[in-house]
C-alpha positions in Angstrom: 27.6 0.4 37.2 24.6 -1.6 35.9 23.4 -2.2 39.5 23.4 1.5 40.4 22.1 2.8 37.1 18.8 4.2 38.6 20.7 5.9 41.4 23.1 7.5 38.9 20.1 8.6 36.7 18.3 10.2 39.7 21.4 12.1 40.8 22.0 13.5 37.3 18.4 14.6 37.0 18.4 16.2 40.5 21.6 18.1 39.6 20.0 19.4 36.4 16.8 20.4 38.3 18.8 22.3 40.9 20.7 24.1 38.1 17.6 24.9 36.3 15.8 26.5 39.3 19.0 28.4 40.1 19.3 29.8 36.6 15.6 30.6 36.5 16.0 32.7 39.7 18.7 34.6 37.8 17.1 35.0 34.3 13.3 35.1 34.8 13.5 38.4 36.8 14.5 40.2 33.6 11.8 38.8 31.3 10.0 41.8 29.8 6.3 42.3 30.4 6.2 40.3 33.6 5.2 42.1 36.8 5.9 39.3 39.3 9.7 38.9 39.2 9.8 35.3 40.3 6.7 34.0 38.6 8.5 31.6 36.3 10.6 30.3 39.2 7.4 29.7 41.3 5.6 28.0 38.5 8.6 25.8 37.6 9.0 24.7 41.2 5.3 23.7 41.4 5.6 21.8 38.1 8.8 20.2 39.4 6.9 18.9 42.4 4.0 17.6 40.2 6.7 16.0 38.0 8.2 14.2 40.9 4.7 12.9 41.8 4.2 11.8 38.2 7.6 10.1 38.3 6.6 8.1 41.4 3.3 7.1 39.8 5.0 6.1 36.6 7.6 4.0 38.5 4.7 2.2 40.2 2.5 1.5 37.1 3.1 -2.1 35.9 4.5 -2.1 32.4 1.8 -4.7 31.4 -0.8 -1.9 31.7 1.1 0.3 29.3 1.5 -2.6 26.9 -2.2 -3.4 27.1 -3.6 0.0 26.6 -1.2 1.6 24.2 -3.8 1.7 21.3 -6.1 3.8 23.4 -3.2 6.0 24.5 -2.2 6.5 20.9 -5.8 7.5 19.9 -6.0 9.9 22.8 -2.6 11.5 21.9 -3.5 12.0 18.3 -6.9 13.4 19.3 -5.2 15.9 21.6 -2.7 16.8 18.9 -5.6 17.5 16.5 -7.2 19.8 19.0 -4.2 22.1 18.5 -5.8 23.1 15.2 -9.3 23.7 16.7 -10.1 27.4 17.2 -10.8 28.3 20.8 -8.9 25.3 22.1 -5.6 25.4 20.2 -3.3 28.3 21.3 -1.0 29.9 18.8 2.2 31.5 20.1 4.8 33.0 17.8 3.2 31.4 14.8 3.2 27.8 16.2 0.1 25.9 17.4 1.8 23.6 19.9 -0.5 24.2 22.9 -4.1 23.6 23.9 -6.2 25.2 26.6 -8.6 23.0 28.5 -10.8 24.0 31.4 -9.3 21.9 34.1 -5.8 21.1 32.8 -5.1 24.6 31.6 -2.5 25.2 28.9 -0.1 22.5 28.0 2.0 21.3 25.1 0.6 18.0 23.8 3.7 17.0 21.9 5.6 16.4 25.1 3.0 13.7 26.1 2.9 12.4 22.6 6.6 11.6 22.6 6.1 9.2 25.5 3.1 7.6 23.9 5.0 7.0 20.6 7.8 5.2 22.5 5.3 3.1 24.5 3.4 2.2 21.3 6.6 1.2 19.4 7.9 -0.9 22.3 4.5 -2.6 22.6 4.4 -3.4 18.9 7.9 -4.9 18.8 7.2 -6.9 22.0 4.1 -8.3 20.3 5.9 -9.1 17.0 9.4 -9.7 18.2 9.9 -12.7 15.9 9.1 -10.5 12.8 11.2 -7.4 13.4 13.3 -8.2 10.3 10.3 -8.3 8.0 9.2 -5.5 5.8 5.5 -5.4 6.7 5.4 -5.9 10.5 8.9 -5.0 11.3 9.0 -1.7 9.4 5.8 -0.5 7.5 3.1 -1.0 10.2 5.1 0.4 13.1 6.3 3.3 10.9 2.7 4.2 10.1 1.7 4.0 13.7 4.3 6.4 14.9 4.3 8.5 11.7 0.8 9.8 12.4 1.6 11.7 15.6 5.0 12.8 14.2 3.2 14.3 11.1 0.7 16.0 13.4 3.5 17.5 15.5 5.3 18.7 12.3 2.0 20.3 11.1 1.9 22.4 14.3 5.2 23.9 12.9 7.0 22.2 15.8 9.5 20.8 13.3 12.3 20.5 16.0 10.3 18.2 18.1 9.2 16.2 15.1 12.7 15.7 13.9 14.1 14.8 17.4 11.3 12.3 17.9 12.0 10.9 14.4 15.6 10.4 15.4 14.6 8.6 18.6 12.2 6.4 16.7 14.9 5.6 14.1 17.4 4.7 16.8 14.9 2.4 18.5 13.9 0.6 15.3 17.6 0.1 14.4 18.5 -1.3 17.9 15.4 -3.6 17.9 16.6 -5.1 14.6 14.7 -3.5 11.8 16.5 -3.9 8.4 18.9 -1.1 7.6 18.0 -1.4 3.9 14.5 -0.2 4.9 15.6 2.4 7.4 18.3 4.1 5.4 16.2 5.0 2.3 13.3 6.2 4.5 15.7 8.4 6.5 17.2 9.9 3.3 13.7 10.5 1.9 12.6 12.2 5.2 15.7 14.4 5.2 15.0 15.3 1.5 11.4 16.1 2.4 12.4 18.2 5.4 15.0 20.1 3.4 12.4 20.8 0.7 10.0 22.1 3.3 12.6 24.3 5.0 13.8 25.7 1.7 10.3 26.7 0.7 9.4 28.1 4.2 10.6 31.7 4.3 11.0 32.0 8.0 13.0 28.7 8.5 15.1 29.2 5.4 16.0 32.6 6.7 17.1 31.0 10.0 19.4 28.6 8.1 20.9 31.5 6.1 21.5 33.5 9.3 23.1 30.4 11.0 25.5 30.0 8.1 26.4 33.7 8.2 26.5 34.7 11.8 29.3 37.1 11.1 27.1 39.2 9.0 25.9 42.3 11.0 22.5 42.1 9.3 22.0 38.6 10.6 23.2 39.5 14.0 20.4 42.0 14.3 17.7 39.8 12.8 17.2 36.0 12.5 20.7 35.1 13.9 20.5 37.4 16.8 19.7 34.7 19.4 22.6 32.5 18.4 25.0 35.5 18.1 24.2 36.8 21.5 24.5 33.3 22.9 28.0 33.1 21.6 28.8 36.5 23.1 27.4 35.3 26.4 29.6 32.2 26.4 32.6 34.3 25.4 31.9 36.9 28.1 31.7 34.2 30.8 35.1 32.7 29.9 36.4 29.7 31.8 35.0 30.6 35.3 32.0 32.9 34.5 31.2 36.4 35.7 29.3 35.2 38.8 25.7 34.1 39.4 23.3 37.0 38.6 26.0 39.1 36.9 25.4 38.2 33.3 24.4 41.0 31.0 23.0 39.2 27.9 19.8 38.2 29.8 18.8 41.9 30.1 17.0 41.7 26.8 19.6 41.2 24.1 19.4 37.4 24.5 15.7 36.6 24.1 14.2 33.5 25.7 17.2 33.4 28.1 15.0 31.5 30.5 13.7 28.9 28.0 15.5 27.8 24.9 18.7 29.8 25.5 19.3 29.2 29.1 22.5 27.2 28.4 24.5 30.2 27.3 23.5 32.1 30.5 24.9 29.2 32.5 28.2 29.6 30.7 28.2 33.4 31.1 27.5 33.4 34.8 28.9 30.1 36.1 31.5 29.3 33.5 32.9 26.2 32.0 32.6 23.9 35.1 28.8 24.1 35.1 28.4 23.9 31.3 30.5 20.8 31.1 28.8 19.6 34.3 25.5 19.9 32.5 26.8 18.0 29.5 28.2 15.3 31.8 24.8 15.0 33.5 23.1 14.3 30.1 25.9 11.8 29.3 25.2 10.0 32.6 21.5 10.0 31.9 22.2 8.4 28.5 24.6 5.8 30.0 22.2 5.0 32.8 19.3 4.6 30.4 21.2 2.2 28.2 22.3 0.3 31.3 18.7 0.0 32.4 17.7 -1.2 28.9 20.5 -3.8 29.0 19.3 -5.2 32.3 15.6 -5.2 31.4 13.9 -8.6 31.8 11.4 -8.3 28.9 11.6 -7.1 25.3 8.9 -4.5 26.0 10.9 -3.1 29.0 14.1 -3.0 27.0 12.6 -1.2 24.0 10.7 1.2 26.3 13.9 2.0 28.3 15.9 2.7 25.2 13.2 4.9 23.7 12.7 6.9 26.8 16.5 7.5 27.0 16.5 8.8 23.4 13.5 11.0 24.1 15.5 12.8 26.8 19.0 12.7 25.3 18.3 13.8 21.8 16.5 17.1 22.6 19.4 17.9 25.0 22.0 17.3 22.3 20.0 19.5 19.9 19.5 22.3 22.3 23.2 22.4 23.3 24.1 22.3 19.6 21.7 25.2 18.8 22.9 27.4 21.6 26.5 26.9 20.7 25.7 27.7 17.0 26.6 24.1 15.9 23.1 23.6 14.7 20.4 26.0 13.2 17.8 27.4 15.6 14.8 25.2 16.1 13.3 26.1 19.5 13.7 23.0 21.6 14.1 23.5 25.3 16.8 22.0 27.5 15.3 19.1 29.4 15.0 19.6 33.2 16.7 23.0 33.0 14.6 25.3 30.7 11.4 26.8 31.8 8.4 24.8 30.7 5.9 22.9 32.9 4.8 20.3 30.4 8.3 19.4 29.3 9.4 19.1 33.0 6.5 16.9 34.0 6.7 14.4 31.2 10.5 14.3 31.3 10.3 13.4 35.0 7.6 10.9 34.1 10.0 9.3 31.7 12.6 9.1 34.4 10.1 7.4 36.7 9.4 4.8 34.1 13.1 4.1 33.7 13.5 3.7 37.5 10.5 1.4 37.6 11.9 -0.8 34.8 15.3 -1.0 36.6 13.6 -1.8 39.9 11.7 -4.7 38.4 14.7 -6.1 36.5 16.7 -6.1 39.8 14.0 -8.1 41.7 15.4 -11.4 42.7 13.5 -14.3 41.1 11.7 -16.5 43.6 12.6 -20.2 43.5 9.9 -22.7 44.3 10.9 -25.6 46.4 9.1 -28.9 46.7 7.3 -29.4 50.0 7.5 -33.2 50.0 9.9 -35.0 52.2 13.5 -35.4 51.0 14.1 -38.6 49.1 17.4 -40.4 49.1 18.3 -42.7 46.2 21.0 -45.4 46.4 22.4 -47.8 43.8 22.1 -51.4 44.8 25.1 -53.4 43.9 
């Protein structure tokens, strides 16, 4: 299992990519206001090809480069996150300023790149101060401040879902590295209390919570809870075996964002339980393979990086599936490798490439140096 972790990882990702493109061919045709029927499918295929190239490059990049230049990467990521608030550069969609528009790169979501940079920075920090991970200052406060700045910038964009999922990934990494639980637990409880206070005093997000708690209310079914209610209807309509590819009805307009955040219920409606459970199994395999790669890593930096990259992929997948099955309140996170979204796809594949590169280096057989001098024989004279 440990030896073939990267092969298992690539197979699971390839299966999810194929499923995502197939479902985009079924759902994107019915997106309102789009003249070209398969525009989203074409763009996703192009971004997938670019993502594969990014994965190959990231697998080739020596980890020592990432460890050496992480401060500059962090500064660049925070600067790009700050550009989301600059008029003319930041793009606001549905009340959130998560995107920037640049002349050459076009429109992309900076938080997807920032997630990888945060993991690289945290891994580099603990690799530098690995003998002090149990201390309060260098093991908890300073790394918390370093990763807290981009997380707060992401939350300020009103991308609370990404900020919370990244916080969970950071907390898991810090706990596995060896940061004291007596530091992590009060901080986590304080962050949860702060997030709860913010959500309670934010009219839109509190309305989502209320709708999620009362999905049986017809008023909520036509307003804030409509997406999750229609998602449950789609899953129920599909039954165990689905109604057939392309035959789903909820994607015709009642289930909004069926090609992005709520693509998982359409999979259940059209392809049934085997494909929904198959998708869940793929994410489980990705998590298992990522942990296996981290176990085999030959340096502390590679081990921390592999664990963080695995959490960055697995946690949003868990949250998206929980949201679309009404187990969690709606937060707008896409399903990695499946939902439409070029930035998410490229950087998710880049994370996979880093994992494969780490595994390849850890599997390299060490070279043994032999002496070139003639063989000497020693004897005991009696």
